[in-house]
N, CA, C and O atoms as a DFTB+ gen file, in Angstrom:
800 C
 N C O
     1  1       4.398     202.576     140.602
     2  2       3.422     202.870     141.552
     3  2       3.148     201.491     142.278
     4  3       2.917     201.498     143.487
     5  1       3.168     200.413     141.623
     6  2       2.876     199.089     142.233
     7  2       4.144     198.739     143.256
     8  3       3.970     198.145     144.320
     9  1       5.350     199.158     142.814
    10  2       6.428     198.823     143.786
    11  2       6.299     199.718     144.846
    12  3       6.646     199.238     145.925
    13  1       5.931     200.796     144.870
    14  2       5.900     201.736     145.959
    15  2       4.752     201.249     146.974
    16  3       4.944     201.218     148.190
    17  1       3.612     200.894     146.403
    18  2       2.672     200.386     147.272
    19  2       2.908     198.918     147.789
    20  3       2.099     198.473     148.602
    21  1       3.929     198.157     147.387
    22  2       4.265     196.792     147.887
    23  2       5.329     197.022     148.879
    24  3       5.647     196.013     149.509
    25  1       5.968     198.134     149.174
    26  2       7.041     198.293     150.123
    27  2       6.591     197.752     151.568
    28  3       7.310     196.970     152.191
    29  1       5.393     198.200     152.053
    30  2       5.009     197.647     153.278
    31  2       4.726     196.210     153.436
    32  3       4.643     195.626     154.517
    33  1       4.596     195.734     152.360
    34  2       4.337     194.229     152.249
    35  2       5.671     193.376     152.469
    36  3       5.604     192.149     152.532
    37  1       6.748     193.981     152.572
    38  2       7.948     193.175     152.582
    39  2       8.184     192.374     153.781
    40  3       9.051     191.500     153.809
    41  1       7.349     192.686     154.878
    42  2       7.322     191.810     155.992
    43  2       6.717     190.564     155.924
    44  3       6.915     189.698     156.777
    45  1       5.842     190.389     154.765
    46  2       5.187     189.094     154.403
    47  2       5.808     188.771     153.109
    48  3       5.298     189.240     152.092
    49  1       6.922     187.972     153.026
    50  2       7.650     187.720     151.816
    51  2       6.794     186.702     150.816
    52  3       6.944     186.702     149.594
    53  1       5.917     185.877     151.495
    54  2       5.180     184.995     150.571
    55  2       4.076     185.717     149.797
    56  3       3.766     185.355     148.662
    57  1       3.500     186.715     150.405
    58  2       2.401     187.471     149.688
    59  2       2.855     188.705     149.072
    60  3       2.026     189.462     148.568
    61  1       4.364     189.040     149.063
    62  2       4.737     190.137     148.278
    63  2       4.498     190.130     146.735
    64  3       3.990     191.096     146.166
    65  1       4.836     189.143     146.170
    66  2       4.648     188.952     144.705
    67  2       3.171     189.043     144.266
    68  3       2.859     189.593     143.210
    69  1       2.318     188.518     145.060
    70  2       0.862     188.406     144.616
    71  2       0.277     189.741     144.791
    72  3      -0.443     190.210     143.910
    73  1       0.571     190.465     146.005
    74  2       0.053     191.662     146.301
    75  2       0.747     192.803     145.471
    76  3       0.092     193.798     145.160
    77  1       2.022     192.675     145.122
    78  2       2.714     193.623     144.296
    79  2       1.980     193.605     142.875
    80  3       1.799     194.658     142.264
    81  1       1.588     192.437     142.401
    82  2       1.002     192.408     140.989
    83  2      -0.301     192.898     141.165
    84  3      -0.800     193.463     140.191
    85  1      -1.092     192.788     142.398
    86  2      -2.391     193.473     142.508
    87  2      -2.136     194.920     142.592
    88  3      -2.840     195.703     141.954
    89  1      -1.245     195.289     143.285
    90  2      -1.024     196.824     143.466
    91  2      -0.729     197.515     142.087
    92  3      -1.103     198.659     141.830
    93  1      -0.006     196.696     141.204
    94  2       0.474     197.309     139.926
    95  2      -0.753     197.665     139.142
    96  3      -0.705     198.610     138.356
    97  1      -1.835     196.976     139.305
    98  2      -3.206     197.149     138.378
    99  2      -3.843     198.500     139.007
   100  3      -4.975     198.803     138.630
   101  1      -3.286     199.195     139.793
   102  2      -3.801     200.461     140.346
   103  2      -3.295     201.550     139.472
   104  3      -3.583     202.692     139.830
   105  1      -2.617     201.408     138.430
   106  2      -2.044     202.614     137.712
   107  2      -3.195     203.388     136.974
   108  3      -4.343     202.954     136.882
   109  1      -2.802     204.464     136.511
   110  2      -3.678     205.369     135.868
   111  2      -4.471     204.642     134.649
   112  3      -5.700     204.620     134.587
   113  1      -3.659     204.085     133.746
   114  2      -4.243     203.468     132.618
   115  2      -5.142     202.492     132.946
   116  3      -6.188     202.433     132.299
   117  1      -4.920     201.676     133.876
   118  2      -5.758     200.481     134.225
   119  2      -7.034     201.015     135.016
   120  3      -8.112     200.463     134.793
   121  1      -6.967     201.982     135.859
   122  2      -8.145     202.598     136.446
   123  2      -8.926     203.297     135.547
   124  3     -10.144     203.228     135.712
   125  1      -8.418     204.071     134.469
   126  2      -9.318     204.642     133.492
   127  2      -9.921     203.507     132.607
   128  3     -11.065     203.721     132.205
   129  1      -9.395     202.462     132.280
   130  2      -9.953     201.466     131.583
   131  2     -10.899     200.750     132.169
   132  3     -11.864     200.368     131.506
   133  1     -10.788     200.478     133.393
   134  2     -11.917     199.813     134.170
   135  2     -13.206     200.759     134.343
   136  3     -14.358     200.341     134.224
   137  1     -12.892     201.968     134.611
   138  2     -13.870     203.026     134.867
   139  2     -14.629     203.222     133.626
   140  3     -15.856     203.314     133.648
   141  1     -13.960     203.287     132.576
   142  2     -14.620     203.558     131.095
   143  2     -15.537     202.389     130.881
   144  3     -16.626     202.528     130.323
   145  1     -15.057     201.139     131.365
   146  2     -16.075     200.049     131.236
   147  2     -17.393     199.921     131.864
   148  3     -18.376     199.343     131.401
   149  1     -17.265     200.625     133.135
   150  2     -18.523     200.733     134.009
   151  2     -19.499     201.871     133.625
   152  3     -20.563     201.994     134.231
   153  1     -19.154     202.667     132.663
   154  2     -20.052     203.723     132.143
   155  2     -19.597     204.995     132.654
   156  3     -18.463     205.124     133.114
   157  1     -20.428     205.933     132.593
   158  2     -20.141     207.284     133.061
   159  2     -20.285     207.179     134.457
   160  3     -21.287     206.667     134.957
   161  1     -19.220     207.693     135.213
   162  2     -19.107     207.813     136.701
   163  2     -18.817     209.143     136.931
   164  3     -17.873     209.571     136.267
   165  1     -19.396     209.978     137.737
   166  2     -19.256     211.372     138.119
   167  2     -17.950     211.330     138.949
   168  3     -17.566     210.335     139.564
   169  1     -17.331     212.482     138.899
   170  2     -16.239     212.821     139.587
   171  2     -16.321     212.630     141.101
   172  3     -15.407     212.140     141.765
   173  1     -17.519     213.066     141.610
   174  2     -17.748     213.088     143.044
   175  2     -18.057     211.651     143.459
   176  3     -17.853     211.362     144.638
   177  1     -18.503     210.761     142.669
   178  2     -18.904     209.307     143.010
   179  2     -17.575     208.586     143.133
   180  3     -17.341     207.781     144.035
   181  1     -16.704     208.922     142.163
   182  2     -15.404     208.268     141.911
   183  2     -14.606     208.698     143.250
   184  3     -13.941     207.833     143.820
   185  1     -14.651     209.870     143.708
   186  2     -13.873     210.322     144.819
   187  2     -14.484     209.679     146.057
   188  3     -13.670     209.231     146.865
   189  1     -15.800     209.554     146.349
   190  2     -16.291     208.862     147.480
   191  2     -15.820     207.368     147.405
   192  3     -15.389     206.855     148.438
   193  1     -15.874     206.651     146.269
   194  2     -15.512     205.268     146.228
   195  2     -13.894     205.286     146.634
   196  3     -13.465     204.485     147.465
   197  1     -13.143     206.136     146.068
   198  2     -11.821     206.308     146.578
   199  2     -11.508     206.363     147.988
   200  3     -10.650     205.649     148.509
   201  1     -12.200     207.203     148.592
   202  2     -12.023     207.398     150.159
   203  2     -12.743     206.116     150.907
   204  3     -12.318     205.672     151.974
   205  1     -13.780     205.628     150.281
   206  2     -14.308     204.349     151.004
   207  2     -13.080     203.313     150.891
   208  3     -12.785     202.667     151.896
   209  1     -12.392     203.144     149.759
   210  2     -11.374     202.136     149.558
   211  2     -10.237     202.325     150.524
   212  3      -9.650     201.358     151.010
   213  1      -9.901     203.683     150.826
   214  2      -8.774     204.022     151.654
   215  2      -9.312     203.591     153.098
   216  3      -8.575     203.008     153.893
   217  1     -10.511     203.882     153.361
   218  2     -11.024     203.524     154.773
   219  2     -11.085     201.925     154.970
   220  3     -10.917     201.389     156.066
   221  1     -11.320     201.299     153.891
   222  2     -11.432     199.780     154.037
   223  2      -9.952     199.267     154.126
   224  3      -9.646     198.381     154.924
   225  1      -9.070     199.837     153.307
   226  2      -7.829     199.253     153.434
   227  2      -7.245     199.553     154.883
   228  3      -6.604     198.666     155.448
   229  1      -7.440     200.709     155.459
   230  2      -7.029     201.111     156.828
   231  2      -7.730     200.248     157.768
   232  3      -7.091     199.874     158.751
   233  1      -8.920     199.876     157.634
   234  2      -9.597     198.979     158.542
   235  2      -9.069     197.633     158.446
   236  3      -8.826     197.023     159.488
   237  1      -8.850     197.064     157.240
   238  2      -8.427     195.739     157.164
   239  2      -6.996     195.627     157.856
   240  3      -6.762     194.716     158.651
   241  1      -6.142     196.496     157.554
   242  2      -4.912     196.474     158.089
   243  2      -4.745     196.466     159.580
   244  3      -3.905     195.802     160.188
   245  1      -5.746     197.374     160.170
   246  2      -5.976     197.533     161.580
   247  2      -6.337     196.283     162.197
   248  3      -5.851     195.882     163.254
   249  1      -7.345     195.577     161.398
   250  2      -7.760     194.451     161.954
   251  2      -6.634     193.237     162.009
   252  3      -6.582     192.408     162.918
   253  1      -5.854     193.277     161.011
   254  2      -4.656     192.294     160.905
   255  2      -3.697     192.579     162.062
   256  3      -3.063     191.700     162.646
   257  1      -3.647     193.919     162.348
   258  2      -2.571     194.276     163.456
   259  2      -3.098     193.795     164.719
   260  3      -2.275     193.767     165.634
   261  1      -4.245     193.420     164.977
   262  2      -4.595     192.818     166.330
   263  2      -4.229     191.423     166.547
   264  3      -4.662     190.769     167.496
   265  1      -3.412     190.961     165.643
   266  2      -2.979     189.432     165.719
   267  2      -1.530     189.516     166.342
   268  3      -0.775     190.461     166.109
   269  1      -1.220     188.492     167.120
   270  2       0.257     188.534     167.560
   271  2       1.144     188.209     166.533
   272  3       2.324     188.510     166.715
   273  1       0.794     187.597     165.381
   274  2       1.688     187.378     164.256
   275  2       2.080     188.537     163.584
   276  3       3.247     188.682     163.221
   277  1       1.060     189.526     163.348
   278  2       1.355     190.709     162.695
   279  2       2.304     191.717     163.550
   280  3       3.119     192.453     162.994
   281  1       2.126     191.678     164.871
   282  2       2.841     192.594     165.733
   283  2       4.273     191.963     165.719
   284  3       5.219     192.751     165.739
   285  1       4.531     190.586     165.686
   286  2       5.937     190.112     165.610
   287  2       6.625     190.554     164.320
   288  3       7.783     190.969     164.281
   289  1       5.763     190.420     163.204
   290  2       6.320     190.874     161.901
   291  2       6.683     192.389     161.822
   292  3       7.673     192.792     161.211
   293  1       5.853     193.157     162.450
   294  2       5.973     194.557     162.551
   295  2       7.157     194.910     163.442
   296  3       7.895     195.830     163.088
   297  1       7.391     194.256     164.557
   298  2       8.509     194.650     165.187
   299  2       9.863     194.169     164.658
   300  3      10.912     194.748     164.938
   301  1       9.794     193.136     163.918
   302  2      10.955     192.625     163.096
   303  2      11.271     193.727     161.985
   304  3      12.397     194.181     161.780
   305  1      10.166     194.072     161.331
   306  2      10.419     195.073     160.267
   307  2      10.907     196.322     160.734
   308  3      11.621     197.024     160.017
   309  1      10.525     196.699     162.050
   310  2      10.975     198.064     162.554
   311  2      12.447     197.886     163.172
   312  3      12.979     198.837     163.745
   313  1      13.033     196.759     163.055
   314  2      14.439     196.379     163.657
   315  2      14.265     196.544     165.196
   316  3      15.117     197.169     165.828
   317  1      13.188     196.001     165.812
   318  2      13.027     196.117     167.261
   319  2      13.193     197.502     167.643
   320  3      13.712     197.646     168.750
   321  1      12.872     198.619     166.986
   322  2      12.869     199.906     167.438
   323  2      11.433     200.127     168.134
   324  3      11.386     200.856     169.124
   325  1      10.408     199.595     167.708
   326  2       9.140     199.543     168.263
   327  2       8.821     198.475     169.077
   328  3       8.728     197.401     168.484
   329  1       8.616     198.464     170.329
   330  2       8.213     197.397     171.244
   331  2       6.812     197.707     171.659
   332  3       6.625     198.577     172.510
   333  1       5.880     197.103     171.157
   334  2       4.432     197.268     171.416
   335  2       3.978     196.575     172.735
   336  3       3.564     195.416     172.707
   337  1       4.056     197.287     173.885
   338  2       3.739     196.797     175.243
   339  2       2.650     197.883     175.768
   340  3       2.697     199.089     175.522
   341  1       1.763     197.288     176.460
   342  2       0.853     198.277     177.259
   343  2       1.375     198.359     178.675
   344  3       2.150     197.513     179.122
   345  1       0.925     199.423     179.392
   346  2       1.624     199.481     180.768
   347  2       0.950     198.282     181.625
   348  3       1.589     197.969     182.630
   349  1      -0.100     197.652     181.408
   350  2      -0.635     196.612     182.096
   351  2      -0.578     195.271     181.475
   352  3      -1.516     194.474     181.505
   353  1       0.668     195.039     180.861
   354  2       0.878     193.792     180.156
   355  2       0.782     193.847     178.611
   356  3       0.670     194.933     178.042
   357  1       0.823     192.785     177.994
   358  2       0.796     192.612     176.637
   359  2      -0.514     193.105     176.103
   360  3      -1.535     192.757     176.696
   361  1      -0.597     193.857     175.077
   362  2      -1.835     194.243     174.444
   363  2      -1.915     193.981     172.945
   364  3      -2.952     194.199     172.318
   365  1      -0.879     193.539     172.416
   366  2      -0.633     193.212     171.210
   367  2      -0.825     194.360     170.190
   368  3      -0.010     195.275     170.069
   369  1      -2.023     194.241     169.428
   370  2      -2.063     195.268     168.376
   371  2      -3.060     196.383     168.690
   372  3      -3.466     197.062     167.747
   373  1      -3.434     196.601     169.764
   374  2      -4.160     197.717     170.209
   375  2      -3.542     199.038     169.811
   376  3      -4.137     199.907     169.174
   377  1      -2.314     199.111     170.235
   378  2      -1.440     200.310     169.826
   379  2      -1.302     200.594     168.447
   380  3      -1.422     201.729     167.985
   381  1      -1.018     199.447     167.694
   382  2      -0.810     199.573     166.148
   383  2      -2.236     199.941     165.670
   384  3      -2.263     200.670     164.679
   385  1      -3.402     199.574     166.185
   386  2      -4.630     199.986     165.646
   387  2      -4.804     201.571     165.858
   388  3      -5.279     202.278     164.969
   389  1      -4.439     202.011     166.941
   390  2      -4.559     203.336     167.325
   391  2      -3.596     204.163     166.385
   392  3      -3.975     205.244     165.933
   393  1      -2.475     203.703     166.124
   394  2      -1.630     204.499     165.172
   395  2      -2.174     204.533     163.781
   396  3      -1.929     205.496     163.054
   397  1      -2.885     203.551     163.387
   398  2      -3.468     203.538     162.006
   399  2      -4.629     204.468     161.924
   400  3      -4.868     205.208     160.970
   401  1      -5.308     204.361     162.987
   402  2      -6.561     205.465     163.086
   403  2      -5.965     206.810     163.228
   404  3      -6.445     207.707     162.536
   405  1      -5.047     207.059     163.978
   406  2      -4.502     208.463     164.189
   407  2      -3.933     208.868     162.771
   408  3      -4.268     209.950     162.290
   409  1      -3.079     208.021     162.092
   410  2      -2.622     208.587     160.805
   411  2      -3.657     208.700     159.847
   412  3      -3.411     209.469     158.918
   413  1      -4.899     208.051     159.836
   414  2      -5.851     208.530     158.873
   415  2      -6.682     209.669     159.395
   416  3      -7.241     210.480     158.656
   417  1      -6.730     209.686     160.617
   418  2      -7.404     210.968     161.034
   419  2      -6.631     212.355     160.901
   420  3      -7.216     213.423     160.721
   421  1      -5.264     212.218     161.010
   422  2      -4.476     213.323     160.701
   423  2      -4.409     213.620     159.220
   424  3      -4.238     214.784     158.858
   425  1      -4.531     212.654     158.352
   426  2      -4.606     212.891     156.841
   427  2      -5.879     213.558     156.511
   428  3      -5.892     214.481     155.698
   429  1      -6.943     213.148     157.091
   430  2      -8.322     213.803     156.901
   431  2      -8.341     215.141     157.447
   432  3      -8.825     216.026     156.742
   433  1      -7.899     215.422     158.572
   434  2      -7.827     216.755     159.211
   435  2      -7.020     217.799     158.299
   436  3      -7.482     218.921     158.092
   437  1      -5.703     217.352     157.723
   438  2      -4.960     217.982     156.874
   439  2      -5.765     218.366     155.520
   440  3      -5.748     219.466     154.968
   441  1      -6.426     217.289     155.139
   442  2      -7.337     217.526     153.756
   443  2      -8.437     218.509     154.000
   444  3      -8.769     219.279     153.098
   445  1      -9.081     218.527     155.295
   446  2     -10.186     219.348     155.442
   447  2      -9.552     220.750     155.644
   448  3     -10.188     221.730     155.255
   449  1      -8.360     220.905     156.216
   450  2      -7.942     222.328     156.294
   451  2      -7.502     222.670     154.911
   452  3      -7.902     223.778     154.554
   453  1      -6.816     222.045     154.070
   454  2      -6.628     222.499     152.708
   455  2      -7.884     222.724     151.946
   456  3      -7.947     223.622     151.107
   457  1      -8.813     221.996     152.189
   458  2     -10.047     222.315     151.231
   459  2     -11.143     223.097     151.910
   460  3     -12.290     223.071     151.462
   461  1     -10.805     223.819     153.020
   462  2     -11.643     224.700     153.688
   463  2     -12.151     225.709     152.792
   464  3     -11.303     226.401     152.230
   465  1     -13.455     225.946     152.531
   466  2     -13.998     226.990     151.667
   467  2     -14.256     226.640     150.203
   468  3     -14.776     227.459     149.445
   469  1     -13.872     225.366     149.793
   470  2     -14.189     224.888     148.559
   471  2     -15.598     224.470     148.501
   472  3     -15.994     223.545     149.209
   473  1     -16.300     225.039     147.775
   474  2     -17.851     224.679     147.641
   475  2     -18.200     224.225     146.245
   476  3     -19.372     223.960     145.980
   477  1     -17.301     224.127     145.388
   478  2     -17.754     223.669     144.067
   479  2     -16.569     222.719     143.477
   480  3     -15.389     222.871     143.791
   481  1     -16.983     221.838     142.687
   482  2     -15.902     220.957     142.078
   483  2     -15.221     221.835     140.934
   484  3     -14.208     221.405     140.381
   485  1     -15.780     223.076     140.574
   486  2     -14.897     223.783     139.726
   487  2     -13.938     224.706     140.322
   488  3     -13.305     225.452     139.574
   489  1     -13.750     224.742     141.643
   490  2     -12.970     225.511     142.357
   491  2     -11.579     224.784     141.888
   492  3     -11.530     223.622     141.486
   493  1     -10.343     225.755     142.022
   494  2      -9.027     225.120     141.662
   495  2      -8.572     224.195     142.760
   496  3      -7.814     223.283     142.430
   497  1      -8.890     224.293     143.872
   498  2      -8.299     223.391     144.987
   499  2      -9.265     222.114     145.109
   500  3      -9.052     221.301     146.009
   501  1     -10.248     221.947     144.276
   502  2     -11.150     220.908     144.204
   503  2     -10.282     219.543     143.610
   504  3     -10.457     218.374     143.954
   505  1      -9.430     219.994     142.748
   506  2      -8.582     218.992     142.122
   507  2      -7.928     218.192     143.246
   508  3      -7.935     216.963     143.177
   509  1      -7.342     218.847     144.316
   510  2      -6.877     218.061     145.471
   511  2      -7.893     216.952     145.949
   512  3      -7.559     215.774     146.080
   513  1      -9.139     217.423     146.191
   514  2     -10.098     216.523     146.801
   515  2     -10.330     215.398     145.793
   516  3     -10.369     214.243     146.216
   517  1     -10.476     215.631     144.593
   518  2     -10.966     214.552     143.385
   519  2      -9.864     213.842     142.810
   520  3     -10.077     212.749     142.286
   521  1      -8.561     214.395     142.847
   522  2      -7.374     213.700     142.172
   523  2      -6.364     213.561     143.033
   524  3      -6.555     213.671     144.244
   525  1      -5.154     213.300     142.503
   526  2      -3.837     213.279     143.067
   527  2      -3.830     211.917     143.956
   528  3      -3.191     211.949     145.007
   529  1      -4.464     210.799     143.613
   530  2      -4.576     209.762     144.497
   531  2      -3.178     209.095     144.801
   532  3      -2.985     208.574     145.899
   533  1      -2.174     209.112     143.790
   534  2      -1.033     208.468     144.306
   535  2      -0.260     209.269     145.316
   536  3       0.241     208.647     146.252
   537  1      -0.111     210.492     145.248
   538  2       0.499     211.373     146.313
   539  2      -0.261     211.325     147.489
   540  3       0.407     211.536     148.502
   541  1      -1.468     211.108     147.666
   542  2      -2.521     211.178     148.738
   543  2      -2.130     209.793     149.447
   544  3      -1.837     209.749     150.642
   545  1      -2.147     208.759     148.681
   546  2      -1.822     207.401     149.357
   547  2      -0.422     207.311     149.969
   548  3      -0.182     206.599     150.944
   549  1       0.475     208.054     149.360
   550  2       1.940     208.121     149.743
   551  2       2.005     208.935     151.051
   552  3       2.743     208.566     151.965
   553  1       1.244     210.034     151.147
   554  2       1.210     210.739     152.338
   555  2       0.591     210.110     153.473
   556  3       1.022     210.223     154.621
   557  1      -0.634     209.310     153.076
   558  2      -1.257     208.362     154.089
   559  2      -0.122     207.368     154.813
   560  3       0.084     207.281     156.023
   561  1       0.529     206.673     153.788
   562  2       1.581     205.737     154.211
   563  2       2.762     206.453     155.125
   564  3       3.258     205.888     156.099
   565  1       3.115     207.675     154.711
   566  2       4.113     208.390     155.423
   567  2       3.665     208.689     156.985
   568  3       4.367     208.589     157.991
   569  1       2.233     209.099     156.877
   570  2       1.711     209.243     158.206
   571  2       1.649     208.059     159.092
   572  3       1.883     208.138     160.298
   573  1       1.343     207.003     158.509
   574  2       1.561     205.617     159.138
   575  2       2.799     205.325     159.833
   576  3       2.906     205.011     161.019
   577  1       3.792     205.472     158.911
   578  2       5.228     205.226     159.419
   579  2       5.447     206.232     160.451
   580  3       5.786     205.823     161.561
   581  1       5.300     207.550     160.249
   582  2       5.685     208.504     161.353
   583  2       4.810     208.129     162.685
   584  3       5.295     208.334     163.797
   585  1       3.686     207.650     162.549
   586  2       2.932     207.359     163.758
   587  2       3.661     206.162     164.638
   588  3       3.567     206.022     165.858
   589  1       4.243     205.521     163.927
   590  2       4.994     204.218     164.614
   591  2       6.280     204.823     165.272
   592  3       6.840     204.109     166.104
   593  1       6.790     205.990     165.012
   594  2       7.918     206.619     165.727
   595  2       7.475     207.529     166.896
   596  3       8.291     208.223     167.504
   597  1       6.274     207.505     167.165
   598  2       5.607     208.288     168.257
   599  2       5.620     207.380     169.502
   600  3       5.310     206.199     169.344
   601  1       5.946     207.822     170.701
   602  2       6.127     206.799     171.920
   603  2       4.629     206.441     172.248
   604  3       3.633     207.147     172.093
   605  1       4.734     205.097     172.767
   606  2       3.639     204.396     173.028
   607  2       2.572     205.178     174.185
   608  3       1.356     204.988     174.153
   609  1       3.144     205.943     175.046
   610  2       2.411     206.545     176.044
   611  2       1.405     207.540     175.418
   612  3       0.351     207.830     175.986
   613  1       1.748     208.009     174.315
   614  2       0.814     209.095     173.605
   615  2      -0.442     208.266     173.160
   616  3      -1.602     208.638     173.334
   617  1      -0.095     207.209     172.621
   618  2      -1.149     206.292     172.123
   619  2      -2.141     205.814     173.185
   620  3      -3.365     205.829     173.053
   621  1      -1.444     205.379     174.280
   622  2      -2.247     204.903     175.448
   623  2      -2.971     206.068     175.928
   624  3      -4.063     205.741     176.394
   625  1      -2.731     207.341     175.975
   626  2      -3.582     208.423     176.335
   627  2      -4.529     208.657     175.145
   628  3      -5.723     208.766     175.421
   629  1      -4.149     208.750     173.840
   630  2      -5.036     208.858     172.727
   631  2      -6.270     207.918     172.735
   632  3      -7.447     208.271     172.651
   633  1      -5.783     206.651     172.850
   634  2      -6.847     205.628     172.869
   635  2      -7.845     205.659     174.181
   636  3      -9.025     205.315     174.110
   637  1      -7.296     206.054     175.223
   638  2      -8.167     206.048     176.282
   639  2      -9.093     207.217     176.459
   640  3     -10.208     207.078     176.962
   641  1      -8.633     208.347     176.049
   642  2      -9.485     209.554     176.152
   643  2      -9.821     210.124     174.811
   644  3     -11.014     210.112     174.508
   645  1      -8.935     210.639     173.928
   646  2      -9.229     211.474     172.700
   647  2     -10.018     210.555     171.780
   648  3     -11.016     211.048     171.253
   649  1      -9.725     209.333     171.522
   650  2     -10.425     208.602     170.521
   651  2     -11.770     208.079     170.834
   652  3     -12.601     207.829     169.960
   653  1     -11.988     207.900     172.248
   654  2     -13.324     207.569     172.698
   655  2     -14.229     208.906     172.641
   656  3     -15.388     208.848     172.231
   657  1     -13.680     210.032     173.044
   658  2     -14.595     211.324     172.880
   659  2     -14.929     211.434     171.483
   660  3     -16.096     211.534     171.102
   661  1     -13.729     211.413     170.549
   662  2     -14.109     211.403     168.914
   663  2     -15.062     210.466     168.495
   664  3     -15.847     210.825     167.617
   665  1     -15.151     209.232     168.994
   666  2     -16.016     208.295     168.613
   667  2     -17.516     208.488     169.057
   668  3     -18.510     208.213     168.384
   669  1     -17.472     209.053     170.412
   670  2     -18.917     209.501     170.747
   671  2     -19.483     210.576     169.892
   672  3     -20.659     210.567     169.527
   673  1     -18.568     211.569     169.555
   674  2     -19.177     212.612     168.863
   675  2     -19.532     212.215     167.323
   676  3     -20.382     212.755     166.615
   677  1     -18.718     211.195     167.003
   678  2     -19.059     210.769     165.542
   679  2     -20.334     209.961     165.599
   680  3     -21.104     210.014     164.640
   681  1     -20.602     209.245     166.610
   682  2     -21.876     208.446     166.658
   683  2     -23.092     209.523     166.873
   684  3     -24.174     209.403     166.299
   685  1     -22.789     210.541     167.730
   686  2     -23.921     211.445     167.869
   687  2     -24.206     212.114     166.699
   688  3     -25.383     212.253     166.367
   689  1     -23.262     212.571     165.987
   690  2     -23.337     213.125     164.429
   691  2     -24.221     212.179     163.675
   692  3     -25.273     212.550     163.154
   693  1     -23.719     210.804     163.622
   694  2     -24.321     209.931     162.618
   695  2     -25.785     209.917     163.040
   696  3     -26.667     210.029     162.190
   697  1     -26.086     209.770     164.453
   698  2     -27.718     209.692     164.849
   699  2     -28.283     210.891     164.377
   700  3     -29.291     210.713     163.692
   701  1     -27.928     212.077     164.543
   702  2     -28.634     213.359     164.065
   703  2     -28.730     213.263     162.697
   704  3     -29.775     213.708     162.222
   705  1     -27.856     212.765     161.870
   706  2     -28.131     212.822     160.423
   707  2     -29.093     211.781     160.116
   708  3     -29.892     211.981     159.201
   709  1     -29.115     210.655     160.794
   710  2     -30.171     209.526     160.600
   711  2     -31.567     209.954     160.987
   712  3     -32.547     209.595     160.335
   713  1     -31.641     210.682     161.998
   714  2     -32.941     211.182     162.434
   715  2     -33.443     212.212     161.367
   716  3     -34.615     212.271     160.995
   717  1     -32.445     213.009     160.920
   718  2     -32.834     214.085     159.842
   719  2     -33.133     213.448     158.598
   720  3     -34.045     213.931     157.926
   721  1     -32.464     212.355     158.143
   722  2     -32.881     211.782     156.945
   723  2     -34.338     211.193     157.069
   724  3     -35.188     211.294     156.184
   725  1     -34.526     210.526     158.359
   726  2     -35.857     209.862     158.498
   727  2     -36.985     210.958     158.406
   728  3     -38.046     210.718     157.829
   729  1     -36.728     212.105     158.967
   730  2     -37.691     213.327     159.028
   731  2     -37.925     213.787     157.518
   732  3     -39.088     213.923     157.139
   733  1     -36.903     214.025     156.670
   734  2     -37.122     214.538     155.521
   735  2     -37.854     213.409     154.603
   736  3     -38.798     213.678     153.860
   737  1     -37.359     212.267     154.736
   738  2     -38.042     211.129     154.025
   739  2     -39.513     210.969     154.275
   740  3     -40.306     210.751     153.359
   741  1     -39.919     211.099     155.735
   742  2     -41.350     211.140     155.930
   743  2     -42.075     212.320     155.380
   744  3     -43.198     212.167     154.901
   745  1     -41.516     213.455     155.417
   746  2     -42.112     214.552     154.856
   747  2     -42.291     214.387     153.327
   748  3     -43.344     214.737     152.792
   749  1     -41.296     213.870     152.643
   750  2     -41.371     213.613     151.192
   751  2     -42.498     212.608     150.909
   752  3     -43.194     212.734     149.901
   753  1     -42.667     211.703     151.708
   754  2     -43.724     210.571     151.527
   755  2     -44.954     211.101     151.811
   756  3     -45.925     210.721     151.156
   757  1     -45.086     211.988     152.756
   758  2     -46.433     212.622     153.029
   759  2     -46.976     213.600     151.936
   760  3     -48.147     213.617     151.555
   761  1     -45.903     214.471     151.447
   762  2     -46.129     215.277     150.216
   763  2     -46.622     214.479     149.131
   764  3     -47.557     214.851     148.422
   765  1     -45.974     213.313     148.975
   766  2     -46.401     212.453     147.632
   767  2     -47.802     211.848     147.766
   768  3     -48.543     211.604     146.814
   769  1     -48.087     211.627     149.099
   770  2     -49.449     210.990     149.297
   771  2     -50.523     212.061     149.144
   772  3     -51.625     211.747     148.694
   773  1     -50.247     213.291     149.493
   774  2     -51.270     214.205     149.491
   775  2     -51.259     214.699     147.983
   776  3     -52.372     215.022     147.567
   777  1     -50.213     214.817     147.091
   778  2     -50.399     215.093     145.849
   779  2     -51.030     214.159     144.844
   780  3     -51.640     214.542     143.846
   781  1     -50.817     212.805     145.215
   782  2     -51.478     211.722     144.395
   783  2     -52.814     211.142     145.029
   784  3     -53.555     210.395     144.389
   785  1     -53.059     211.529     146.293
   786  2     -54.200     210.948     146.948
   787  2     -54.067     209.490     146.831
   788  3     -55.029     208.916     146.321
   789  1     -52.981     208.719     147.234
   790  2     -52.727     207.465     147.135
   791  2     -51.603     207.183     148.095
   792  3     -50.726     208.013     148.335
   793  1     -51.660     205.888     148.682
   794  2     -50.753     205.486     149.583
   795  2     -49.868     204.613     149.052
   796  3     -49.058     204.052     149.790
   797  1     -49.900     204.355     147.590
   798  2     -48.819     203.497     146.894
   799  2     -48.065     204.284     146.079
   800  3     -47.142     203.794     145.428
C-alpha cells in the first residue's frame, strides 16, 4: 500500500524515501493499532476524520501546484504531454489546482450517487462510506491522473464559470447552516434559562 501511495512522489526523488516510509504507516495494522490507543472511536467519527484528511491532502497538493517548481516537475513527469498555459499567458498552477478540485468533486459526486438512499450505518452499502479506504484513495488518484488528460480549455471554462457558481452555492449553504445552528443554539439556551431560572 505504501508503495502505491508513493508513486506520485517519484517527481521529487529526494522526498520519495521519506514520504514512502510515512505512507507505509497507513496500513491496516498500523491504523488499527493507533486507533485502539486513542480509545473507542465511532465508525462515523473515523469516517469524518478520513474524509477530512483526504480534503487536507488534496488542498496541500493543490497549494504546492501553485508554484512554478511543481509545474515544471509535473510537466517533466507527464513527459511534456501536458503543457499548462493559460490563454492570456502563463498561469502556472491554476489549471493544476482546478484539476485536483475537479477530481475530488467527481469522486464525491460518484460516492453520493452510490450512497443515495442509505440512511443508516447498518445498511449494506454503508460499508462503502465507512470502509474501503485503500480502493477509495486509488480511485481518487486515478481521477487526478485522468483529469490531467483533459484539455486545458475545459478547465479554463470550468474555473471561470462552473467552479465559481459551485463555490457561491457552497458558501450560501454554509451560511444557511450557520444561521440555523445559531437559531437552534439560542432556542436551547433560552429553554435552559427558563427551566433553571438562571442565566448561568
